[in-house]
Phi, psi and omega in degrees: 000125181261158179283163180295328179293317178298317179299318179298318179296319179294323177296321179292337176283352177106001178281144177276171180300316180291324177296321178296315179301314181294316183296314180295319178297323178294322176297319183290324183272335185077240179272120183202163176285160180300316177300324179294317179294318180299318180297315180296326181279351182079028180246159176286162179300315181298317177297320179301315178295320179294319179294320179301317180300318181293315179293325179296323179296330180267004181075018183263357177203152182207166176259135176267094185291347180282341182273150179295127178085011178050072181281157184261147172222138178267159183292153177295152181307332180299336179297335180298329178295319177296320179298319179296317181297320179296318179292323179296318179297320179295320179291323177298318179295319179296320180299321179295323184268000185302316178302319178293320180298313180297320179298316179297316182290327179295330177300315180289321182295320182291340182282349180250117180302142183295331184267014182288124180224123187238137176226150184239147180220151180229155175057223186300325181295337177297335178264303188294315184286323179293316179293323178296320178296320180298315181287331180283320187272352177264158183235174183306131179092348180283162175252140165249117183257128185224132170252114186258115179229354184256136179276108180275348185304316179297334180274316182272346176055231186290349180267006187300302182297320179301320179295316180296318179296324178295324177298317181294316181299313182295321180293321180291321180296327181268356181072034180262139178269116181257108180254129187232126170255122181259120177294129183271333182283156181098174179250140184227148179298315176252144178302146179301327181297324179296317178292322181295328179298333182285321184263126183290323179251091182208158180210148176260131179223151173262096182249343184079017180289146181240357178224158177280144174228137178226143177232127181197143171043055180058029182228142172242133180238145176232140174233121185254142179280174179150189177302329175223128180301144179229126182238150178217136175242136180236114179269105180200120186298317182297316179295318179297318179297320179299311181291327178298317180298320178295316181298310183295329176298313177294316183297311183293330180279327192248339188301315184291340180264356176059000000 
């Protein structure tokens, strides 16, 4: 049984809890089979073999092929000094290369905006939760911009039109401007004209879009079709502004010509 201080020192040398158990049991038994050492350490046979392989790689355990049954022996405690020296040299080398390492990692870190926040939704929630978030997070006078290309009718079933009407009611109650571009290409359960009748500010366009896109409150949302709807929201002001400019370009050019 080793003291907590000895265990702490061994952990700082990089040994795991199981490696420490196996190593100490090996010291106590001397020459023994791996199963014997594992049993004394309170480990399973399979764990014992795995730990032996790890210690063997570090020179902390070996097989004595001269003994009957190829018994295992762990390294003498003095070997720990060599292990420490190897780790110290590695750390010294790492310290020298640290500025380059930080520079390389900063390149990747800088490529991800700090305010990037992503959420995922599946099936019915890809529609209901994303739209609820849009209506909840926007305020009076804001715009919700939507490009509709996915047929929600198979998912919402008989509640489809009711759901669309509820979106309009909630947006009007909050004083939100809901602008909708309806993709004309593709096949839909309900005619696009029927959906357009629900939304006061809407237009049908042939864009070839295959997924829904929404822009609201510094957020961009996508809803993808398939056997199960899949939705994703990305909260990022720069991305939202980019998509807004594209939407308004289409809207301003095409809305008046319907």
